[in-house]
N, C-alpha and C positions, 0 to 999 in steps of 0.2 A: 529906483527912485521913487519914492512917494508921493501922493497928491497932499499939499498941504489940504488941512480941515478950517474949513470959514468959520468965522466968526459963529455964524447959526448953528453951523456944526457941533462946536465946541460948547456953547451956550446950550445943546440940545445933548452933548454926552453929560456937562455937569449936570442938568435936569434927570435926566434916568440914573443917574450916583444915588442921587436924592430917593427917588422912588425905590429904588432897590436898598438902600437903607430904612425906606420907614414903610417897607413892606409889611402888612400886619395881615389877611386872609390871603388866601389860595389863587384868591382871583387877582387881588394884586398882584401875586408873584408869575402869575402867567405870561406875562411878557418878557420876563427876565429866559426863562425858557430857551427862546429864540434870539436875543440879544444875540447881535453880531458882534458885539467885544466882548471877547474873553474876561476883562477884568471887571467889569458891569456886574458879568455871571456870577462870576467869583466874590462879587459882595452882597449879592443877594443869597448868596449859599451861605454865604458869612454871619447875614440875618440873623439876630438871637432868635426870631420869632417866627422863624420858618420850622415848620412842621417837620414831623416825619412822611407825611406825604412828598410833602414839597421838597425833603432831602432825597430821596426815592428819585423823584426826577433828575435832578439834578447830578447822582451820582451815573446817570446816563450819556454825560458832557462828556463832550471829546476831548477835550481837554485837560490835562492833570491834574495843573493845580487847581480846577472845577470839584474834581473829584474828591482832591485830598481835601477841601476845605469841607464836605461832607462828611469826610472820615473822622475829622476834628470834631464835629460841631456836637455839642451834648443830646442835643434831641435824635440822632439818626438812630435809626433802632439796629436792631442787631441781625435781623437778617439781609439789609442792606450792608451792613459792615463786610458781612459775611462773600456777599456780592459783589463788593472791591479785590479781594483778597483775588491771587492769580494763582491758577495751579503749577504753571509752567513756570521752574526759577529762574529761566531768562528773561522770561517777561516781567519779574518784581521787579518794580522800581517805589518810586516815591508814595505811590500812593496804598501797594499794597504792605510796607510798612510801614503807613500812617495809621490803616485799617488794625492792623496785627499788636498795633503797642497799644491801642484803643481798647480793642477785644481782650490783650493779656491782662491792662489793666480791669477791667472788669471780671476778672479770674476766670477767661476760656487759656485754656493749656494746649500748646501746638506738640505738632510729633517733631522729630529730625527732619522732615521733609519740609517742616516750615508753614504747614496746614493745622486747624484744629481739628484737635484729635477727638473721635465720636464721643457724645457724652454715656 
């Protein structure tokens, strides 16, 4: 059974959500790379002001939903998208498929093994 959040904890969470949505600079994103709340990290990763460098850091998050948000973000670099792909087929999941879909929309061809063809 989980502990109920206090009013102060709930208010702090609402404050962090607002900060994640409003972050504009890399310094403003910094606290969200280690925020204990996965949903707040996900919100920060979906922020339209997130730069390619910020998204590259979120690409290493331990939760798949944050990495999937990175794969779908228009500011994510090709290098980061390629890093989200899984070489081993049994390990492929939502993140791999989101990255592949994004890369295919940018004209990257994939081979029958599900990996990008060499350029």
